[in-house]
C-alpha positions in Angstrom: 32.1 -4.9 1.5 30.6 -1.7 0.1 31.6 1.6 1.8 29.3 3.6 4.1 28.4 6.1 1.4 27.4 3.3 -1.0 25.2 1.7 1.6 23.5 5.0 2.4 22.8 5.7 -1.3 21.4 2.2 -1.7 19.0 2.8 1.1 17.9 6.2 -0.3 17.4 4.7 -3.8 15.2 1.9 -2.3 13.2 4.4 -0.3 12.6 6.7 -3.2 11.7 3.7 -5.4 9.0 2.8 -2.9 7.7 6.3 -2.8 7.6 6.4 -6.6 5.4 3.3 -6.7 2.9 5.0 -4.3 2.8 8.3 -6.2 2.4 6.4 -9.5 -0.6 4.4 -8.1 -2.1 7.6 -6.7 -1.7 9.3 -10.1 -3.5 6.4 -11.9 -6.3 6.4 -9.3 -6.8 10.2 -9.6 -6.9 9.9 -13.4 -9.7 7.4 -13.1 -11.7 9.5 -10.6 -11.4 12.8 -12.4 -13.1 11.3 -15.5 -16.0 10.2 -13.3 -16.2 13.5 -11.6 -16.3 15.3 -14.9 -19.1 13.1 -16.1 -21.1 13.8 -13.0 -20.5 17.6 -13.3 -21.7 17.5 -16.9 -24.7 15.4 -16.0 -25.8 18.0 -13.4 -25.6 21.0 -15.6 -28.8 20.5 -17.6 -30.9 20.5 -14.4 -29.3 23.7 -13.2 -29.8 25.3 -16.6 -33.4 24.3 -16.8 -34.3 25.5 -13.3 -32.6 28.8 -14.0 -34.5 29.1 -17.3 -37.8 28.4 -15.6 -37.2 31.1 -13.0 -36.1 33.6 -15.7 -39.2 32.9 -17.7 -41.5 33.3 -14.7 -39.8 36.6 -13.8 -40.1 37.8 -17.4 -43.8 36.9 -17.3 -44.4 39.3 -14.4 -44.2 36.8 -11.5 -42.6 38.4 -8.5 -42.4 37.4 -4.9 -41.1 38.9 -1.7 -39.0 35.9 -0.7 -36.5 36.1 2.2 -33.8 34.7 -0.1 -34.1 37.9 -2.2 -33.8 40.3 0.8 -31.1 42.9 0.3 -29.8 44.2 3.7 -29.6 48.0 4.0 -26.6 47.7 6.2 -24.4 44.6 5.9 -23.0 43.8 9.3 -22.1 40.1 9.0 -20.9 38.2 5.9 -21.0 34.4 5.5 -18.3 32.6 3.6 -18.8 29.1 2.1 -15.2 27.9 1.7 -14.8 24.7 -0.4 -11.6 22.7 -0.4 -10.7 19.1 0.3 -10.5 16.5 3.0 -7.0 15.3 2.0 -3.8 16.8 0.8 -1.3 15.8 -1.9 -3.2 17.8 -4.5 -0.8 20.7 -5.2 -2.2 24.1 -4.5 -5.9 22.9 -4.7 -6.5 23.4 -0.9 -4.4 26.5 -0.3 -5.7 28.7 -3.2 -9.4 28.9 -2.2 -8.4 29.1 1.5 -6.1 32.1 0.8 -8.8 33.7 -1.4 -11.4 33.3 1.4 -9.0 34.7 4.0 -8.4 37.8 1.8 -12.1 38.3 1.4 -12.6 37.9 5.2 -9.9 40.3 6.1 -11.2 42.9 3.6 -14.7 42.7 5.2 -13.1 42.9 8.7 -11.4 46.2 7.7 -14.8 47.6 6.9 -16.0 46.6 10.4 -18.1 43.6 9.3 -18.3 40.3 11.3 -18.1 36.9 9.6 -19.5 33.4 9.7 -17.5 30.5 8.2 -19.1 27.5 6.5 -16.1 25.3 5.8 -16.6 22.4 3.4 -13.7 20.0 3.8 -11.3 19.2 6.6 -8.5 21.4 5.2 -10.2 24.8 5.4 -11.7 24.0 8.8 -8.3 23.0 10.2 -6.6 26.0 8.6 -9.0 28.6 10.0 -9.0 27.0 13.4 -5.2 27.0 13.4 -5.2 30.7 12.6 -7.7 31.3 15.5 -10.7 32.2 13.3 -14.1 31.2 14.4 -15.4 28.2 12.4 -19.2 28.2 12.9 -20.1 25.3 10.5 -17.9 22.5 9.2 -18.7 19.7 6.7 -16.3 17.0 5.7 -16.1 13.4 4.5 -17.6 13.9 1.1 -15.6 16.5 -0.9 -14.2 13.9 -3.3 -17.6 12.4 -4.1 -20.4 14.8 -3.1 -24.1 13.9 -3.4 -27.2 16.1 -3.8 -28.1 15.4 -0.2 -24.8 16.9 0.9 -25.6 20.0 -1.1 -29.1 20.2 0.3 -27.9 19.9 3.9 -25.4 22.8 3.4 -27.9 24.9 1.5 -30.5 24.5 4.2 -28.2 25.6 6.9 -26.9 28.6 4.9 -30.4 29.6 3.9 -31.6 29.3 7.5 -28.7 31.5 8.6 -29.6 34.1 6.0 -33.3 34.1 6.6 -32.9 34.3 10.4 -30.6 37.3 10.0 -27.5 35.6 11.3 -25.8 36.7 8.1 -26.7 39.6 5.8 -24.8 38.3 2.8 -23.1 35.0 1.7 -20.1 34.5 -0.6 -19.1 31.2 -2.2 -15.4 30.4 -2.7 -14.5 27.2 -4.5 -12.3 25.9 -7.4 -14.1 26.0 -10.7 -13.3 23.2 -13.1 -12.6 24.6 -16.6 -10.6 21.7 -18.2 -8.1 19.1 -17.2 -5.3 21.6 -17.4 -7.2 24.6 -16.0 -8.9 25.1 -12.7 -9.4 28.5 -11.2 -10.6 29.9 -7.9 -14.1 31.5 -8.1 -15.4 34.0 -5.6 -19.1 34.7 -6.1 -22.1 36.2 -4.2 -24.3 33.3 -3.2 -27.0 35.1 -1.2 -29.1 37.2 -1.5 -30.3 36.0 -4.9 -30.7 38.5 -7.7 -34.1 40.1 -7.9 -36.5 38.4 -10.2 -36.6 41.4 -12.5 -32.9 41.3 -12.8 -33.0 37.6 -13.5 -35.5 38.2 -16.4 -33.3 41.0 -17.8 -29.9 39.3 -17.5 -31.1 35.8 -18.2 -33.2 36.7 -21.2 -36.4 35.2 -20.0 -39.4 35.1 -22.3 -42.9 36.2 -21.2 -44.4 34.3 -24.1 -42.9 31.1 -22.7 -44.7 31.7 -19.4 -48.0 32.5 -21.2 -47.9 29.0 -22.8 -48.4 27.3 -19.5 -50.9 27.4 -16.6 -49.5 27.3 -13.2 -51.1 25.9 -10.1 -51.7 27.4 -7.7 -50.0 30.5 -9.3 -46.8 31.6 -11.0 -45.7 33.4 -7.8 -46.2 30.2 -5.7 -44.2 28.2 -8.2 -41.4 30.8 -8.2 -41.3 30.9 -4.4 -41.0 27.1 -4.2 -38.3 27.0 -6.9 -35.9 29.5 -5.2 -34.7 27.1 -2.5 -34.2 24.4 -5.2 -32.2 26.9 -7.2 -29.7 27.5 -4.4 -29.4 23.8 -3.9 -28.6 23.3 -7.6 -26.0 26.1 -7.5 -24.3 24.6 -4.5 -24.4 21.1 -5.9 -22.8 22.3 -9.1 -20.1 24.0 -7.1 -19.4 20.8 -5.1 -19.1 18.8 -8.3 -16.7 21.3 -9.9 -14.7 21.3 -6.7 -14.4 17.5 -6.6 -13.3 17.4 -10.3 -10.7 20.1 -9.6 -9.4 18.1 -6.6 -8.8 15.0 -8.7 -7.3 16.9 -11.6 -4.9 18.7 -9.2 -4.0 15.5 -7.4 -3.2 13.7 -10.7 -0.9 16.5 -11.8 0.8 16.7 -8.4 1.4 12.9 -8.3 2.7 12.9 -11.9 5.2 15.6 -10.9 6.2 13.6 -7.8 6.7 10.5 -9.9 8.9 12.3 -12.5 10.9 13.9 -9.7 11.5 10.5 -8.1 12.7 9.1 -11.4 15.2 12.0 -11.8 16.4 11.6 -8.2 16.9 7.9 -8.6 19.0 8.4 -11.7 21.1 11.0 -10.0 21.7 8.9 -6.9 22.5 5.8 -9.0 25.2 7.7 -10.7 26.6 8.8 -7.4 26.4 5.3 -6.1 28.3 3.9 -9.1 31.0 6.5 -8.7 31.3 5.7 -5.0 31.4 2.0 -5.8 34.1 2.5 -8.4 36.2 4.6 -6.0 35.8 1.9 -3.3 36.9 -0.9 -5.8 39.9 1.2 -6.8 40.9 1.7 -3.2 40.7 -2.0 -2.5 42.8 -2.9 -5.5 45.4 -0.3 -4.5 45.6 -1.8 -1.1 46.0 -5.4 -2.5 48.7 -4.3 -4.9 50.5 -2.2 -2.2 50.5 -5.2 0.1 51.7 -7.6 -2.6 54.5 -5.2 -3.5 55.6 -4.9 0.1 55.7 -8.7 0.5 57.6 -9.2 -2.7 60.3 -6.6 -1.9 60.6 -8.0 1.6 61.4 -11.5 0.2 63.9 -10.1 -2.3 61.7 -11.2 -5.3 60.4 -9.0 -8.1 56.6 -8.9 -8.2 54.7 -9.1 -11.4 52.0 -6.6 -10.6 50.4 -6.8 -14.0 49.9 -10.5 -13.7 48.4 -10.0 -10.2 46.0 -7.4 -11.6 45.0 -9.7 -14.4 44.3 -12.4 -11.9 42.1 -10.0 -9.8 40.2 -9.0 -12.9 39.5 -12.6 -13.9 38.3 -13.5 -10.4 35.8 -10.7 -10.0 34.3 -9.1 -13.2 33.2 -6.0 -11.1 36.9 -5.3 -10.5 37.9 -5.6 -14.1 37.7 -1.9 -15.1 39.7 -0.7 -12.1 42.2 -3.5 -12.5 42.7 -2.7 -16.2 43.3 1.0 -15.4 45.9 0.2 -12.7 47.6 -2.4 -15.0 48.5 0.4 -17.4 50.4 2.1 -14.6 52.2 -1.1 -13.5 53.9 -2.7 -16.5 55.2 -6.3 -16.4 58.9 -6.7 -15.3 59.7 -8.4 -18.6 58.7 -5.3 -20.5 
């Protein structure tokens, strides 16, 4: 019968082996999903670039509007934070990094005497801020791994309504930007108010000639005014897609690391178990030999220990190494 330590090591190896199968499966699933998420993010970029280009060209052509989304507050008293993370864990530092960045920003504004409004996208940021006794005013979850444009529109509408109504004077967006499979970084950007149209034209390089080539109905200003809400929806949707791709990439890396660690731990525990088993076998043989020697001396006969060890080795192959080692220390009486 194996010793207690050997049984414990066997149970641990079996448990780690089961965990390794799970982490390996999760790694493969994340690898598949990150490719799809990258494709969705790439497919959404042309729309965002085009709508930005149209707004820049309209601004360069002299179109200007007094839209509420462009309103700059004279005195910022309350700041809104759109914090994007995930609904699930097991993704390394994906959830904790944007949450900590948002908390730093929030605390920095609080030291300046400003209030805050939290728009938490994902279960993790909402749970964290509630646990830390922050006020969570808006929470969205259930779609962070696979967001749709309707999700972005719903969040953008509520954020825009809060800004237009004066509930917040400024909005910051905190999310994980997807750069490549190996690089994702936390991004903190001003979301509202939007840049003034004159600034858009100057920074974006809009062309007045491009605007002059078209006729706008009812007017360039009306077109620009209707495009601004679509512009913030596109920006938010792009951030959601980047955030989803970053989540899958981080989960794939985390699960690969967990699988590698499980393999190393199984190797280490297997060596410990083999050593414990060898020690247990040696102890059993020593007990057999000691008992046989005691019986032989009590009967007045000389016991051939080497022959006994050879017989033990032939009966059970697992005992052969230990029996051979002990045979060297117990030579035959004839020798």
